C-alpha positions in Angstrom: -130.8 -230.5 70.3 -133.7 -228.2 71.1 -131.7 -225.2 70.0 -131.1 -226.8 66.6 -134.8 -227.6 66.2 -135.7 -224.0 67.1 -133.2 -222.7 64.6 -134.5 -225.0 61.9 -138.1 -224.0 62.7 -137.2 -220.3 62.6 -135.4 -220.9 59.3 -138.5 -222.6 57.8 -140.7 -219.7 59.1 -138.3 -217.1 57.6 -138.2 -218.9 54.3 -142.0 -219.2 54.2 -142.4 -215.5 55.0 -139.9 -214.6 52.4 -141.7 -216.7 49.8 -145.0 -215.2 50.8 -143.6 -211.7 50.5 -142.3 -212.5 47.0 -145.7 -213.9 46.1 -147.6 -210.9 47.3 -145.1 -208.6 45.5 -145.7 -210.5 42.2 -149.4 -210.5 42.7 -149.4 -206.7 43.4 -147.2 -206.1 40.4 -149.7 -208.1 38.2 -152.7 -206.2 39.5 -151.0 -202.9 39.0 -150.0 -203.9 35.4 -153.6 -205.0 34.7 -154.9 -201.7 36.1 -152.5 -199.7 33.9 -153.7 -201.6 30.8 -157.4 -201.3 31.8 -157.1 -197.5 32.5 -155.4 -197.0 29.2 -158.1 -199.0 27.4 -160.8 -196.9 29.3 -159.3 -193.6 28.2 -159.2 -195.0 24.6 -163.0 -195.5 24.5 -165.6 -193.3 22.9 -169.1 -193.8 24.3 -172.3 -192.0 23.6 -173.8 -190.0 26.4 -177.5 -190.1 27.3 -178.2 -187.5 24.6 -176.4 -189.6 21.9 -173.3 -187.4 21.7 -170.1 -189.3 21.3 -167.8 -188.7 24.3 -164.1 -189.5 24.2 -163.1 -190.6 27.7 -159.6 -189.3 27.2 -161.1 -185.8 27.9 -161.0 -186.8 31.6 -157.5 -188.0 31.7 -155.1 -186.0 33.9 -157.6 -185.4 36.7 -159.1 -187.6 39.4 -162.0 -189.5 37.8 -164.7 -191.5 39.5 -166.2 -194.1 37.2 -169.4 -195.6 38.4 -170.8 -198.6 36.6 -174.6 -198.6 37.1 -178.0 -199.4 35.5 -181.4 -197.8 35.9 -182.9 -201.2 36.9 -180.3 -201.6 39.7 -181.9 -200.5 43.0 -178.6 -199.7 44.8 -177.4 -197.8 41.7 -180.5 -195.7 41.7 -180.1 -195.0 45.4 -176.5 -193.8 45.1 -176.9 -191.7 42.0 -178.1 -188.5 43.8 -175.0 -188.9 46.2 -172.7 -189.1 43.2 -174.3 -186.0 41.7 -173.8 -184.1 45.0 -170.2 -185.3 45.1 -169.6 -184.2 41.6 -171.1 -180.8 42.4 -168.9 -180.5 45.5 -165.6 -181.6 44.0 -165.7 -180.4 40.4 -164.0 -177.1 41.2 -161.2 -179.2 42.8 -160.5 -180.9 39.5 -162.6 -184.1 40.0 -165.0 -185.5 37.5 -167.6 -188.2 38.2 -169.1 -190.2 35.3 -171.6 -193.0 35.1 -171.2 -195.8 32.7 -174.6 -197.2 32.1 -175.3 -200.9 31.5 -178.6 -200.3 29.6 -180.0 -198.6 26.6 -179.7 -194.9 25.7 -183.5 -194.4 26.1 -183.6 -195.8 29.6 -180.5 -193.9 30.7 -181.9 -190.7 29.2 -185.2 -191.2 30.9 -183.4 -191.8 34.3 -181.3 -188.7 33.8 -184.3 -186.5 33.0 -186.5 -187.9 35.8 -183.7 -187.4 38.4 -182.2 -184.2 37.1 -178.8 -185.8 36.8 -176.1 -183.5 35.2 -173.0 -185.6 35.7 -172.0 -187.3 32.4 -174.0 -190.5 31.9 -172.5 -192.7 29.2 -174.2 -195.5 27.4 -172.1 -198.7 27.3 -174.9 -201.3 27.1 -173.8 -204.9 27.8 -170.2 -203.9 26.8 -170.0 -201.9 30.0 -169.8 -205.2 32.0 -166.6 -206.2 30.2 -165.1 -202.7 30.8 -165.9 -203.0 34.5 -164.4 -206.5 34.5 -161.1 -205.1 33.0 -161.1 -202.6 35.9 -161.4 -205.3 38.5 -165.1 -206.1 38.7 -164.7 -209.8 38.0 -167.9 -210.6 39.9 -169.9 -208.4 37.4 -171.8 -206.8 40.3 -173.5 -203.4 40.0 -172.9 -200.8 41.2 -169.2 -200.8 40.8 -167.1 -197.7 41.4 -163.5 -197.0 40.5 -161.3 -194.0 41.3 -158.6 -193.3 38.8 -156.0 -190.8 39.8 -154.7 -187.9 37.7 -151.8 -190.2 36.9 -154.2 -192.6 35.2 -153.7 -195.2 37.9 -156.5 -197.1 39.6 -156.4 -195.8 43.2 -159.6 -197.3 44.7 -162.5 -199.6 43.8 -165.7 -200.6 45.4 -168.1 -203.4 44.6 -171.7 -202.5 45.7 -173.1 -199.2 46.8 -170.5 -196.6 47.8 -171.3 -194.4 50.7 -170.7 -190.6 50.2 -168.4 -190.4 53.2 -166.2 -193.2 51.8 -166.0 -191.6 48.4 -165.2 -188.2 50.0 -162.4 -189.8 51.9 -161.0 -191.2 48.7 -161.3 -187.8 46.9 -159.9 -185.8 49.8 -156.6 -187.7 49.3 -156.4 -186.8 45.6 -158.3 -183.7 44.9 -156.8 -180.2 44.6 -157.5 -178.0 47.6 -160.6 -175.9 47.3 -160.0 -172.4 46.4 
């Protein structure tokens, strides 16, 4: 009798594990599909940069792209921007681009850029930037928010909150072309 109960219990556990596996697979598939749609939408955008020049985001398709959603009034965003600039400087020759999508006005983003000598592309999305970030997985609407899109236009990594340089470098070292 105990053997039969054990077999039934094991059967229930196996069925539950199988169902959980299917559920996780469906969830992952939905997340990946959402990410593909969101990346496609991102590359379809044209946003002005801090100087007011329209920038088509498709120009960065086909290479690893770090997209950082930020605002000049966000303290952690301001703290991480010099790190993002250094990482862009270090990885640009390896095919990586880093862009900032600003959730503010062009005048404030331009003033920040000038004050901090930022040369990475800073785009002006205003309030619309929050919905772009949401499509890319920032459902909490928190800043800063960083997404790494691979050369294949797939979302590879994402981080809510300030990203540490060593974490971003680990991400990029997996994707970037060798230095040389």
